[in-house]
CHARMM-style PDB file with segment names, atoms N, HN, CA, C and O in Angstrom:
ATOM      1  N   MET     1       3.117 132.937  79.552  1.00  0.00      PROA
ATOM      2  CA  MET     1       3.934 133.371  78.451  1.00  0.00      PROA
ATOM      3  C   MET     1       4.286 134.842  78.662  1.00  0.00      PROA
ATOM      4  O   MET     1       3.461 135.622  79.137  1.00  0.00      PROA
ATOM      5  N   TYR     2       5.504 135.213  78.309  1.00  0.00      PROA
ATOM      6  HN  TYR     2       6.175 134.580  77.923  1.00  0.00      PROA
ATOM      7  CA  TYR     2       5.981 136.592  78.387  1.00  0.00      PROA
ATOM      8  C   TYR     2       6.144 137.139  76.971  1.00  0.00      PROA
ATOM      9  O   TYR     2       6.540 136.420  76.053  1.00  0.00      PROA
ATOM     10  N   TYR     3       5.832 138.416  76.815  1.00  0.00      PROA
ATOM     11  HN  TYR     3       5.511 138.999  77.561  1.00  0.00      PROA
ATOM     12  CA  TYR     3       5.855 139.052  75.502  1.00  0.00      PROA
ATOM     13  C   TYR     3       6.710 140.306  75.546  1.00  0.00      PROA
ATOM     14  O   TYR     3       6.635 141.087  76.494  1.00  0.00      PROA
ATOM     15  N   LEU     4       7.522 140.495  74.515  1.00  0.00      PROA
ATOM     16  HN  LEU     4       7.583 139.861  73.744  1.00  0.00      PROA
ATOM     17  CA  LEU     4       8.318 141.707  74.364  1.00  0.00      PROA
ATOM     18  C   LEU     4       7.623 142.570  73.317  1.00  0.00      PROA
ATOM     19  O   LEU     4       7.445 142.155  72.172  1.00  0.00      PROA
ATOM     20  N   ILE     5       7.234 143.774  73.723  1.00  0.00      PROA
ATOM     21  HN  ILE     5       7.378 144.111  74.654  1.00  0.00      PROA
ATOM     22  CA  ILE     5       6.419 144.634  72.871  1.00  0.00      PROA
ATOM     23  C   ILE     5       7.105 145.980  72.684  1.00  0.00      PROA
ATOM     24  O   ILE     5       7.586 146.594  73.636  1.00  0.00      PROA
ATOM     25  N   VAL     6       7.136 146.419  71.433  1.00  0.00      PROA
ATOM     26  HN  VAL     6       6.745 145.920  70.659  1.00  0.00      PROA
ATOM     27  CA  VAL     6       7.653 147.749  71.097  1.00  0.00      PROA
ATOM     28  C   VAL     6       6.515 148.558  70.499  1.00  0.00      PROA
ATOM     29  O   VAL     6       5.523 148.001  70.029  1.00  0.00      PROA
ATOM     30  N   ARG     7       6.664 149.871  70.519  1.00  0.00      PROA
ATOM     31  HN  ARG     7       7.470 150.324  70.901  1.00  0.00      PROA
ATOM     32  CA  ARG     7       5.682 150.744  69.883  1.00  0.00      PROA
ATOM     33  C   ARG     7       6.289 151.302  68.608  1.00  0.00      PROA
ATOM     34  O   ARG     7       7.401 151.831  68.603  1.00  0.00      PROA
ATOM     35  N   ASN     8       5.535 151.172  67.535  1.00  0.00      PROA
ATOM     36  HN  ASN     8       4.632 150.742  67.540  1.00  0.00      PROA
ATOM     37  CA  ASN     8       5.967 151.699  66.245  1.00  0.00      PROA
ATOM     38  C   ASN     8       4.872 152.633  65.755  1.00  0.00      PROA
ATOM     39  O   ASN     8       3.761 152.197  65.455  1.00  0.00      PROA
ATOM     40  N   LEU     9       5.187 153.906  65.677  1.00  0.00      PROA
ATOM     41  HN  LEU     9       6.090 154.260  65.921  1.00  0.00      PROA
ATOM     42  CA  LEU     9       4.216 154.932  65.307  1.00  0.00      PROA
ATOM     43  C   LEU     9       2.990 154.879  66.215  1.00  0.00      PROA
ATOM     44  O   LEU     9       1.862 155.086  65.767  1.00  0.00      PROA
ATOM     45  N   GLY    10       3.226 154.599  67.504  1.00  0.00      PROA
ATOM     46  HN  GLY    10       4.142 154.431  67.868  1.00  0.00      PROA
ATOM     47  CA  GLY    10       2.160 154.587  68.494  1.00  0.00      PROA
ATOM     48  C   GLY    10       1.426 153.270  68.636  1.00  0.00      PROA
ATOM     49  O   GLY    10       0.685 153.084  69.600  1.00  0.00      PROA
ATOM     50  N   ALA    11       1.612 152.350  67.700  1.00  0.00      PROA
ATOM     51  HN  ALA    11       2.214 152.501  66.916  1.00  0.00      PROA
ATOM     52  CA  ALA    11       0.906 151.063  67.752  1.00  0.00      PROA
ATOM     53  C   ALA    11       1.803 150.000  68.382  1.00  0.00      PROA
ATOM     54  O   ALA    11       2.949 149.844  67.962  1.00  0.00      PROA
ATOM     55  N   PRO    12       1.305 149.261  69.387  1.00  0.00      PROA
ATOM     56  CA  PRO    12       2.120 148.205  70.001  1.00  0.00      PROA
ATOM     57  C   PRO    12       2.279 147.015  69.062  1.00  0.00      PROA
ATOM     58  O   PRO    12       1.351 146.634  68.349  1.00  0.00      PROA
ATOM     59  N   ARG    13       3.485 146.436  69.080  1.00  0.00      PROA
ATOM     60  HN  ARG    13       4.239 146.746  69.659  1.00  0.00      PROA
ATOM     61  CA  ARG    13       3.771 145.274  68.238  1.00  0.00      PROA
ATOM     62  C   ARG    13       4.610 144.282  69.033  1.00  0.00      PROA
ATOM     63  O   ARG    13       5.638 144.645  69.605  1.00  0.00      PROA
ATOM     64  N   CYS    14       4.175 143.050  69.067  1.00  0.00      PROA
ATOM     65  HN  CYS    14       3.340 142.755  68.603  1.00  0.00      PROA
ATOM     66  CA  CYS    14       4.892 141.985  69.766  1.00  0.00      PROA
ATOM     67  C   CYS    14       6.018 141.477  68.874  1.00  0.00      PROA
ATOM     68  O   CYS    14       5.774 141.012  67.761  1.00  0.00      PROA
ATOM     69  N   ILE    15       7.258 141.568  69.368  1.00  0.00      PROA
ATOM     70  HN  ILE    15       7.456 141.946  70.273  1.00  0.00      PROA
ATOM     71  CA  ILE    15       8.398 141.139  68.549  1.00  0.00      PROA
ATOM     72  C   ILE    15       9.039 139.846  69.040  1.00  0.00      PROA
ATOM     73  O   ILE    15       9.849 139.246  68.334  1.00  0.00      PROA
ATOM     74  N   ASP    16       8.675 139.412  70.264  1.00  0.00      PROA
ATOM     75  HN  ASP    16       8.017 139.900  70.838  1.00  0.00      PROA
ATOM     76  CA  ASP    16       9.241 138.168  70.784  1.00  0.00      PROA
ATOM     77  C   ASP    16       8.346 137.654  71.907  1.00  0.00      PROA
ATOM     78  O   ASP    16       7.637 138.422  72.557  1.00  0.00      PROA
ATOM     79  N   ARG    17       8.391 136.334  72.123  1.00  0.00      PROA
ATOM     80  HN  ARG    17       8.966 135.710  71.595  1.00  0.00      PROA
ATOM     81  CA  ARG    17       7.656 135.730  73.236  1.00  0.00      PROA
ATOM     82  C   ARG    17       8.454 134.555  73.772  1.00  0.00      PROA
ATOM     83  O   ARG    17       9.200 133.903  73.041  1.00  0.00      PROA
ATOM     84  N   ASN    18       8.281 134.293  75.072  1.00  0.00      PROA
ATOM     85  HN  ASN    18       7.675 134.822  75.666  1.00  0.00      PROA
ATOM     86  CA  ASN    18       9.046 133.236  75.712  1.00  0.00      PROA
ATOM     87  C   ASN    18       8.260 132.736  76.921  1.00  0.00      PROA
ATOM     88  O   ASN    18       7.485 133.481  77.519  1.00  0.00      PROA
ATOM     89  N   GLN    19       8.465 131.478  77.271  1.00  0.00      PROA
ATOM     90  HN  GLN    19       9.095 130.872  76.784  1.00  0.00      PROA
ATOM     91  CA  GLN    19       7.796 130.901  78.436  1.00  0.00      PROA
ATOM     92  C   GLN    19       8.265 131.539  79.739  1.00  0.00      PROA
ATOM     93  O   GLN    19       7.521 131.583  80.719  1.00  0.00      PROA
ATOM     94  N   LYS    20       9.507 132.035  79.746  1.00  0.00      PROA
ATOM     95  HN  LYS    20      10.112 132.000  78.950  1.00  0.00      PROA
ATOM     96  CA  LYS    20      10.090 132.642  80.950  1.00  0.00      PROA
ATOM     97  C   LYS    20      10.417 134.107  80.688  1.00  0.00      PROA
ATOM     98  O   LYS    20      10.551 134.526  79.538  1.00  0.00      PROA
ATOM     99  N   ASP    21      10.543 134.871  81.747  1.00  0.00      PROA
ATOM    100  HN  ASP    21      10.435 134.531  82.681  1.00  0.00      PROA
ATOM    101  CA  ASP    21      10.938 136.271  81.625  1.00  0.00      PROA
ATOM    102  C   ASP    21      12.458 136.341  81.461  1.00  0.00      PROA
ATOM    103  O   ASP    21      13.198 136.459  82.438  1.00  0.00      PROA
ATOM    104  N   VAL    22      12.901 136.267  80.220  1.00  0.00      PROA
ATOM    105  HN  VAL    22      12.300 136.171  79.427  1.00  0.00      PROA
ATOM    106  CA  VAL    22      14.335 136.267  79.929  1.00  0.00      PROA
ATOM    107  C   VAL    22      14.837 137.642  79.487  1.00  0.00      PROA
ATOM    108  O   VAL    22      16.018 137.798  79.176  1.00  0.00      PROA
ATOM    109  N   TYR    23      13.965 138.620  79.457  1.00  0.00      PROA
ATOM    110  HN  TYR    23      13.006 138.493  79.710  1.00  0.00      PROA
ATOM    111  CA  TYR    23      14.285 139.913  78.864  1.00  0.00      PROA
ATOM    112  C   TYR    23      15.048 140.823  79.817  1.00  0.00      PROA
ATOM    113  O   TYR    23      14.631 141.062  80.950  1.00  0.00      PROA
ATOM    114  N   GLU    24      16.188 141.328  79.319  1.00  0.00      PROA
ATOM    115  HN  GLU    24      16.526 141.133  78.398  1.00  0.00      PROA
ATOM    116  CA  GLU    24      17.055 142.203  80.101  1.00  0.00      PROA
ATOM    117  C   GLU    24      17.538 143.353  79.230  1.00  0.00      PROA
ATOM    118  O   GLU    24      17.488 143.279  78.002  1.00  0.00      PROA
ATOM    119  N   ASP    25      18.009 144.419  79.878  1.00  0.00      PROA
ATOM    120  HN  ASP    25      18.050 144.479  80.875  1.00  0.00      PROA
ATOM    121  CA  ASP    25      18.587 145.546  79.152  1.00  0.00      PROA
ATOM    122  C   ASP    25      19.734 145.078  78.270  1.00  0.00      PROA
ATOM    123  O   ASP    25      20.466 144.147  78.607  1.00  0.00      PROA
ATOM    124  N   GLU    26      19.869 145.750  77.130  1.00  0.00      PROA
ATOM    125  HN  GLU    26      19.274 146.506  76.857  1.00  0.00      PROA
ATOM    126  CA  GLU    26      20.963 145.569  76.172  1.00  0.00      PROA
ATOM    127  C   GLU    26      20.896 144.270  75.379  1.00  0.00      PROA
ATOM    128  O   GLU    26      21.855 143.927  74.687  1.00  0.00      PROA
ATOM    129  N   MET    27      19.782 143.536  75.463  1.00  0.00      PROA
ATOM    130  HN  MET    27      19.003 143.814  76.025  1.00  0.00      PROA
ATOM    131  CA  MET    27      19.614 142.370  74.597  1.00  0.00      PROA
ATOM    132  C   MET    27      19.319 142.869  73.190  1.00  0.00      PROA
ATOM    133  O   MET    27      18.819 143.980  73.012  1.00  0.00      PROA
ATOM    134  N   SER    28      19.629 142.048  72.191  1.00  0.00      PROA
ATOM    135  HN  SER    28      20.036 141.146  72.336  1.00  0.00      PROA
ATOM    136  CA  SER    28      19.443 142.427  70.804  1.00  0.00      PROA
ATOM    137  C   SER    28      18.310 141.608  70.177  1.00  0.00      PROA
ATOM    138  O   SER    28      18.230 140.395  70.369  1.00  0.00      PROA
ATOM    139  N   PHE    29      17.434 142.290  69.424  1.00  0.00      PROA
ATOM    140  HN  PHE    29      17.500 143.276  69.268  1.00  0.00      PROA
ATOM    141  CA  PHE    29      16.287 141.638  68.786  1.00  0.00      PROA
ATOM    142  C   PHE    29      16.044 142.217  67.403  1.00  0.00      PROA
ATOM    143  O   PHE    29      16.363 143.374  67.128  1.00  0.00      PROA
ATOM    144  N   ASP    30      15.477 141.395  66.550  1.00  0.00      PROA
ATOM    145  HN  ASP    30      15.218 140.456  66.774  1.00  0.00      PROA
ATOM    146  CA  ASP    30      14.935 141.872  65.289  1.00  0.00      PROA
ATOM    147  C   ASP    30      13.611 142.534  65.647  1.00  0.00      PROA
ATOM    148  O   ASP    30      12.712 141.859  66.150  1.00  0.00      PROA
ATOM    149  N   CYS    31      13.468 143.801  65.409  1.00  0.00      PROA
ATOM    150  HN  CYS    31      14.198 144.349  65.001  1.00  0.00      PROA
ATOM    151  CA  CYS    31      12.268 144.539  65.834  1.00  0.00      PROA
ATOM    152  C   CYS    31      11.192 144.604  64.758  1.00  0.00      PROA
ATOM    153  O   CYS    31      10.226 145.351  64.909  1.00  0.00      PROA
ATOM    154  N   THR    32      11.333 143.843  63.676  1.00  0.00      PROA
ATOM    155  HN  THR    32      12.118 143.236  63.552  1.00  0.00      PROA
ATOM    156  CA  THR    32      10.340 143.890  62.604  1.00  0.00      PROA
ATOM    157  C   THR    32       9.211 142.870  62.732  1.00  0.00      PROA
ATOM    158  O   THR    32       8.156 143.104  62.142  1.00  0.00      PROA
ATOM    159  N   PRO    33       9.349 141.752  63.461  1.00  0.00      PROA
ATOM    160  CA  PRO    33       8.234 140.790  63.518  1.00  0.00      PROA
ATOM    161  C   PRO    33       6.979 141.389  64.142  1.00  0.00      PROA
ATOM    162  O   PRO    33       7.031 142.354  64.905  1.00  0.00      PROA
ATOM    163  N   HSD    34       5.872 140.790  63.794  1.00  0.00      PROA
ATOM    164  HN  HSD    34       5.830 140.006  63.174  1.00  0.00      PROA
ATOM    165  CA  HSD    34       4.577 141.166  64.373  1.00  0.00      PROA
ATOM    166  C   HSD    34       3.883 139.862  64.757  1.00  0.00      PROA
ATOM    167  O   HSD    34       3.087 139.317  63.993  1.00  0.00      PROA
ATOM    168  N   LEU    35       4.204 139.370  65.967  1.00  0.00      PROA
ATOM    169  HN  LEU    35       4.851 139.813  66.588  1.00  0.00      PROA
ATOM    170  CA  LEU    35       3.713 138.076  66.427  1.00  0.00      PROA
ATOM    171  C   LEU    35       2.356 138.211  67.118  1.00  0.00      PROA
ATOM    172  O   LEU    35       2.032 139.256  67.682  1.00  0.00      PROA
ATOM    173  N   GLU    36       1.589 137.156  67.062  1.00  0.00      PROA
ATOM    174  HN  GLU    36       1.853 136.308  66.603  1.00  0.00      PROA
ATOM    175  CA  GLU    36       0.331 137.115  67.808  1.00  0.00      PROA
ATOM    176  C   GLU    36       0.659 137.066  69.297  1.00  0.00      PROA
ATOM    177  O   GLU    36       1.538 136.312  69.715  1.00  0.00      PROA
ATOM    178  N   CYS    37      -0.037 137.860  70.091  1.00  0.00      PROA
ATOM    179  HN  CYS    37      -0.750 138.472  69.751  1.00  0.00      PROA
ATOM    180  CA  CYS    37       0.156 137.800  71.531  1.00  0.00      PROA
ATOM    181  C   CYS    37      -1.087 138.306  72.245  1.00  0.00      PROA
ATOM    182  O   CYS    37      -1.925 138.992  71.659  1.00  0.00      PROA
ATOM    183  N   ASP    38      -1.190 137.958  73.506  1.00  0.00      PROA
ATOM    184  HN  ASP    38      -0.510 137.400  73.982  1.00  0.00      PROA
ATOM    185  CA  ASP    38      -2.339 138.339  74.313  1.00  0.00      PROA
ATOM    186  C   ASP    38      -1.838 138.893  75.645  1.00  0.00      PROA
ATOM    187  O   ASP    38      -2.024 138.266  76.688  1.00  0.00      PROA
ATOM    188  N   PRO    39      -1.194 140.080  75.614  1.00  0.00      PROA
ATOM    189  CA  PRO    39      -0.634 140.627  76.846  1.00  0.00      PROA
ATOM    190  C   PRO    39      -1.724 141.079  77.801  1.00  0.00      PROA
ATOM    191  O   PRO    39      -2.707 141.701  77.397  1.00  0.00      PROA
ATOM    192  N   LYS    40      -1.538 140.761  79.062  1.00  0.00      PROA
ATOM    193  HN  LYS    40      -0.739 140.256  79.391  1.00  0.00      PROA
ATOM    194  CA  LYS    40      -2.529 141.140  80.063  1.00  0.00      PROA
ATOM    195  C   LYS    40      -1.928 142.012  81.168  1.00  0.00      PROA
ATOM    196  O   LYS    40      -2.538 142.997  81.584  1.00  0.00      PROA
ATOM    197  N   GLU    41      -0.745 141.654  81.637  1.00  0.00      PROA
ATOM    198  HN  GLU    41      -0.250 140.853  81.299  1.00  0.00      PROA
ATOM    199  CA  GLU    41      -0.174 142.328  82.803  1.00  0.00      PROA
ATOM    200  C   GLU    41       1.215 142.873  82.476  1.00  0.00      PROA
ATOM    201  O   GLU    41       2.093 142.134  82.032  1.00  0.00      PROA
ATOM    202  N   PHE    42       1.404 144.175  82.701  1.00  0.00      PROA
ATOM    203  HN  PHE    42       0.690 144.776  83.062  1.00  0.00      PROA
ATOM    204  CA  PHE    42       2.707 144.802  82.506  1.00  0.00      PROA
ATOM    205  C   PHE    42       3.684 144.271  83.547  1.00  0.00      PROA
ATOM    206  O   PHE    42       3.348 144.161  84.726  1.00  0.00      PROA
ATOM    207  N   VAL    43       4.909 143.937  83.098  1.00  0.00      PROA
ATOM    208  HN  VAL    43       5.182 144.026  82.140  1.00  0.00      PROA
ATOM    209  CA  VAL    43       5.943 143.420  84.000  1.00  0.00      PROA
ATOM    210  C   VAL    43       7.049 144.458  84.213  1.00  0.00      PROA
ATOM    211  O   VAL    43       7.391 144.784  85.349  1.00  0.00      PROA
ATOM    212  N   LYS    44       7.603 144.971  83.114  1.00  0.00      PROA
ATOM    213  HN  LYS    44       7.325 144.706  82.191  1.00  0.00      PROA
ATOM    214  CA  LYS    44       8.727 145.913  83.237  1.00  0.00      PROA
ATOM    215  C   LYS    44       9.048 146.529  81.885  1.00  0.00      PROA
ATOM    216  O   LYS    44       8.525 146.103  80.856  1.00  0.00      PROA
ATOM    217  N   GLU    45       9.917 147.541  81.898  1.00  0.00      PROA
ATOM    218  HN  GLU    45      10.343 147.887  82.734  1.00  0.00      PROA
ATOM    219  CA  GLU    45      10.493 148.097  80.679  1.00  0.00      PROA
ATOM    220  C   GLU    45      11.954 147.684  80.614  1.00  0.00      PROA
ATOM    221  O   GLU    45      12.637 147.597  81.634  1.00  0.00      PROA
ATOM    222  N   VAL    46      12.416 147.434  79.409  1.00  0.00      PROA
ATOM    223  HN  VAL    46      11.861 147.505  78.580  1.00  0.00      PROA
ATOM    224  CA  VAL    46      13.829 147.125  79.181  1.00  0.00      PROA
ATOM    225  C   VAL    46      14.315 147.955  78.002  1.00  0.00      PROA
ATOM    226  O   VAL    46      13.536 148.326  77.124  1.00  0.00      PROA
ATOM    227  N   GLU    47      15.605 148.238  77.995  1.00  0.00      PROA
ATOM    228  HN  GLU    47      16.237 147.937  78.708  1.00  0.00      PROA
ATOM    229  CA  GLU    47      16.206 148.961  76.881  1.00  0.00      PROA
ATOM    230  C   GLU    47      16.930 147.951  76.010  1.00  0.00      PROA
ATOM    231  O   GLU    47      17.930 147.365  76.425  1.00  0.00      PROA
ATOM    232  N   ILE    48      16.419 147.748  74.790  1.00  0.00      PROA
ATOM    233  HN  ILE    48      15.607 148.224  74.453  1.00  0.00      PROA
ATOM    234  CA  ILE    48      16.965 146.730  73.900  1.00  0.00      PROA
ATOM    235  C   ILE    48      17.682 147.387  72.726  1.00  0.00      PROA
ATOM    236  O   ILE    48      17.616 148.601  72.531  1.00  0.00      PROA
ATOM    237  N   ILE    49      18.358 146.563  71.964  1.00  0.00      PROA
ATOM    238  HN  ILE    49      18.412 145.577  72.123  1.00  0.00      PROA
ATOM    239  CA  ILE    49      18.992 146.990  70.731  1.00  0.00      PROA
ATOM    240  C   ILE    49      18.250 146.314  69.577  1.00  0.00      PROA
ATOM    241  O   ILE    49      18.148 145.088  69.533  1.00  0.00      PROA
ATOM    242  N   CYS    50      17.738 147.112  68.652  1.00  0.00      PROA
ATOM    243  HN  CYS    50      17.821 148.107  68.688  1.00  0.00      PROA
ATOM    244  CA  CYS    50      17.113 146.557  67.446  1.00  0.00      PROA
ATOM    245  C   CYS    50      18.218 146.310  66.423  1.00  0.00      PROA
ATOM    246  O   CYS    50      19.021 147.204  66.156  1.00  0.00      PROA
ATOM    247  N   THR    51      18.266 145.128  65.856  1.00  0.00      PROA
ATOM    248  HN  THR    51      17.613 144.402  66.073  1.00  0.00      PROA
ATOM    249  CA  THR    51      19.331 144.791  64.907  1.00  0.00      PROA
ATOM    250  C   THR    51      19.302 145.698  63.679  1.00  0.00      PROA
ATOM    251  O   THR    51      20.320 145.864  63.007  1.00  0.00      PROA
ATOM    252  N   GLU    52      18.146 146.282  63.384  1.00  0.00      PROA
ATOM    253  HN  GLU    52      17.319 146.146  63.930  1.00  0.00      PROA
ATOM    254  CA  GLU    52      18.035 147.177  62.225  1.00  0.00      PROA
ATOM    255  C   GLU    52      18.718 148.516  62.468  1.00  0.00      PROA
ATOM    256  O   GLU    52      19.174 149.161  61.524  1.00  0.00      PROA
ATOM    257  N   HSD    53      18.792 148.942  63.741  1.00  0.00      PROA
ATOM    258  HN  HSD    53      18.422 148.418  64.508  1.00  0.00      PROA
ATOM    259  CA  HSD    53      19.407 150.224  64.112  1.00  0.00      PROA
ATOM    260  C   HSD    53      20.204 150.035  65.401  1.00  0.00      PROA
ATOM    261  O   HSD    53      19.805 150.543  66.449  1.00  0.00      PROA
ATOM    262  N   PRO    54      21.319 149.318  65.340  1.00  0.00      PROA
ATOM    263  CA  PRO    54      22.058 148.978  66.562  1.00  0.00      PROA
ATOM    264  C   PRO    54      22.651 150.167  67.312  1.00  0.00      PROA
ATOM    265  O   PRO    54      23.024 150.033  68.477  1.00  0.00      PROA
ATOM    266  N   GLU    55      22.743 151.317  66.670  1.00  0.00      PROA
ATOM    267  HN  GLU    55      22.439 151.426  65.723  1.00  0.00      PROA
ATOM    268  CA  GLU    55      23.339 152.483  67.341  1.00  0.00      PROA
ATOM    269  C   GLU    55      22.342 153.200  68.252  1.00  0.00      PROA
ATOM    270  O   GLU    55      22.744 154.036  69.062  1.00  0.00      PROA
ATOM    271  N   ASP    56      21.049 152.887  68.133  1.00  0.00      PROA
ATOM    272  HN  ASP    56      20.722 152.208  67.476  1.00  0.00      PROA
ATOM    273  CA  ASP    56      20.020 153.574  68.918  1.00  0.00      PROA
ATOM    274  C   ASP    56      19.309 152.611  69.866  1.00  0.00      PROA
ATOM    275  O   ASP    56      18.530 151.777  69.405  1.00  0.00      PROA
ATOM    276  N   PRO    57      19.552 152.698  71.181  1.00  0.00      PROA
ATOM    277  CA  PRO    57      18.803 151.862  72.132  1.00  0.00      PROA
ATOM    278  C   PRO    57      17.309 152.173  72.032  1.00  0.00      PROA
ATOM    279  O   PRO    57      16.919 153.291  71.693  1.00  0.00      PROA
ATOM    280  N   PHE    58      16.496 151.190  72.327  1.00  0.00      PROA
ATOM    281  HN  PHE    58      16.812 150.282  72.602  1.00  0.00      PROA
ATOM    282  CA  PHE    58      15.053 151.286  72.151  1.00  0.00      PROA
ATOM    283  C   PHE    58      14.366 150.755  73.402  1.00  0.00      PROA
ATOM    284  O   PHE    58      14.726 149.691  73.905  1.00  0.00      PROA
ATOM    285  N   VAL    59      13.385 151.484  73.902  1.00  0.00      PROA
ATOM    286  HN  VAL    59      13.092 152.348  73.493  1.00  0.00      PROA
ATOM    287  CA  VAL    59      12.659 151.030  75.091  1.00  0.00      PROA
ATOM    288  C   VAL    59      11.542 150.075  74.647  1.00  0.00      PROA
ATOM    289  O   VAL    59      10.744 150.395  73.765  1.00  0.00      PROA
ATOM    290  N   ALA    60      11.506 148.898  75.280  1.00  0.00      PROA
ATOM    291  HN  ALA    60      12.154 148.638  75.996  1.00  0.00      PROA
ATOM    292  CA  ALA    60      10.473 147.907  75.006  1.00  0.00      PROA
ATOM    293  C   ALA    60       9.785 147.560  76.324  1.00  0.00      PROA
ATOM    294  O   ALA    60      10.335 147.774  77.404  1.00  0.00      PROA
ATOM    295  N   MET    61       8.595 147.029  76.215  1.00  0.00      PROA
ATOM    296  HN  MET    61       8.148 146.855  75.338  1.00  0.00      PROA
ATOM    297  CA  MET    61       7.821 146.657  77.398  1.00  0.00      PROA
ATOM    298  C   MET    61       7.664 145.139  77.445  1.00  0.00      PROA
ATOM    299  O   MET    61       7.490 144.489  76.415  1.00  0.00      PROA
ATOM    300  N   VAL    62       7.727 144.594  78.639  1.00  0.00      PROA
ATOM    301  HN  VAL    62       7.868 145.123  79.477  1.00  0.00      PROA
ATOM    302  CA  VAL    62       7.508 143.165  78.846  1.00  0.00      PROA
ATOM    303  C   VAL    62       6.148 143.007  79.522  1.00  0.00      PROA
ATOM    304  O   VAL    62       5.866 143.634  80.543  1.00  0.00      PROA
ATOM    305  N   PHE    63       5.320 142.162  78.934  1.00  0.00      PROA
ATOM    306  HN  PHE    63       5.549 141.652  78.105  1.00  0.00      PROA
ATOM    307  CA  PHE    63       4.006 141.841  79.475  1.00  0.00      PROA
ATOM    308  C   PHE    63       3.914 140.333  79.661  1.00  0.00      PROA
ATOM    309  O   PHE    63       4.725 139.588  79.111  1.00  0.00      PROA
ATOM    310  N   ARG    64       2.939 139.885  80.425  1.00  0.00      PROA
ATOM    311  HN  ARG    64       2.280 140.491  80.872  1.00  0.00      PROA
ATOM    312  CA  ARG    64       2.664 138.454  80.540  1.00  0.00      PROA
ATOM    313  C   ARG    64       1.160 138.234  80.471  1.00  0.00      PROA
ATOM    314  O   ARG    64       0.366 139.142  80.716  1.00  0.00      PROA
ATOM    315  N   ASP    65       0.793 137.009  80.132  1.00  0.00      PROA
ATOM    316  HN  ASP    65       1.438 136.271  79.933  1.00  0.00      PROA
ATOM    317  CA  ASP    65      -0.640 136.729  80.079  1.00  0.00      PROA
ATOM    318  C   ASP    65      -1.108 136.062  81.338  1.00  0.00      PROA
ATOM    319  OT1 ASP    65      -2.292 135.752  81.469  1.00  0.00      PROA
TER     320      ASP     65
END
């Protein structure tokens, strides 16, 4: 499983998960969810767009278990 994680006030929060690594720069996500996840291995960083603030790109991290 792959997890998309953002940091909010320094605390990591999982906002999306998928069986495959589908995460790419400029994808759009709702950045408010806080999903259960068990990240183990860092894969990459991507620059996403949060639907709450579409004018500000946001760096997110992709992990896998």
